[in-house]
Structures are given as structure tokens and as C-alpha cells.
C-alpha positions in Angstrom: -78.0 -13.7 88.1 -80.4 -16.6 88.5 -82.5 -16.8 91.7 -84.6 -19.8 92.7 -87.0 -20.6 95.5 -90.4 -22.1 96.1 -92.2 -19.7 93.8 -89.4 -18.0 92.0 -87.0 -19.1 89.3 -86.1 -16.0 87.4 -83.1 -13.9 86.3 -82.5 -10.7 88.2 -79.9 -7.9 88.2 -77.8 -7.0 91.2 -76.5 -3.5 91.8 -75.0 -3.8 95.3 -71.5 -2.9 96.1 -70.5 -6.4 97.3 -70.9 -9.4 94.9 -73.4 -12.1 95.5 -72.5 -15.8 95.5 -74.3 -19.0 94.6 -76.2 -20.2 97.7 -76.7 -16.7 99.2 -80.2 -15.8 100.3 -81.6 -12.6 98.7 -84.8 -10.6 98.6 -86.6 -10.2 95.2 -89.6 -8.2 94.2 -93.0 -9.9 94.2 -94.3 -11.7 91.1 -97.8 -12.8 90.3 -97.5 -16.2 92.1 -95.6 -15.0 95.2 -98.1 -12.2 95.7 -100.9 -14.7 95.8 -99.1 -17.1 98.1 -97.3 -14.7 100.5 -99.0 -11.3 100.1 -97.2 -8.0 99.6 -93.5 -7.4 100.1 -90.3 -9.0 98.8 -89.8 -12.7 98.6 -86.8 -14.6 99.8 -84.9 -16.6 97.2 -81.5 -18.3 96.8 -78.9 -17.4 94.2 -78.7 -20.4 91.9 -76.4 -19.1 89.2 -74.2 -16.2 88.2 -75.1 -14.8 84.9 -78.1 -15.6 82.7 -78.9 -16.1 79.0 -82.2 -14.2 79.4 -82.0 -11.1 77.2 -85.0 -9.0 78.1 -85.5 -6.3 80.9 -84.7 -7.7 84.3 -85.9 -6.7 87.8 -83.4 -5.9 90.4 -82.7 -8.0 93.6 -84.0 -5.9 96.4 -81.2 -6.8 98.8 -79.6 -9.6 100.9 -82.0 -11.5 103.1 -81.6 -11.2 106.8 -79.6 -13.9 108.6 -82.6 -15.2 110.6 -86.2 -15.4 109.5 
């Protein structure tokens, strides 16, 4: 699954019971850049693609983002 956002653009895995869809807002773990810009805690991103060609270990999406932020 590909997730994009202001400081993200990576592939992640999803282990939730309901599938995610393109355009859905999700929470992803911090990476180097998001930690500097936003501090600790997960970052909000948007699902930009289902599936990925990336073939190394992937982090997991933390969960669905809340409706209002």
C-alpha cells in the first residue's frame, strides 16, 4: 500500500480487518523528516495506491486517521 502526504511517500503494510481505499486518511509511524517537522507521534497520510513494487521490510500503518483534525 502506498501512502503519500506532505512529508511521506512510502509503502506500508495494513493489518486491519477492514480494507483501506485510495483517498482514505491513515496514521503512519514517524520517519526522520516527519519527526523533525511535527515532533513525536504518528503522521497523517493519504492512501495513494493499493499494492507496491517495494520488496524490503515495510512498517505498518498505525490506523485510520480520525474524521476531524
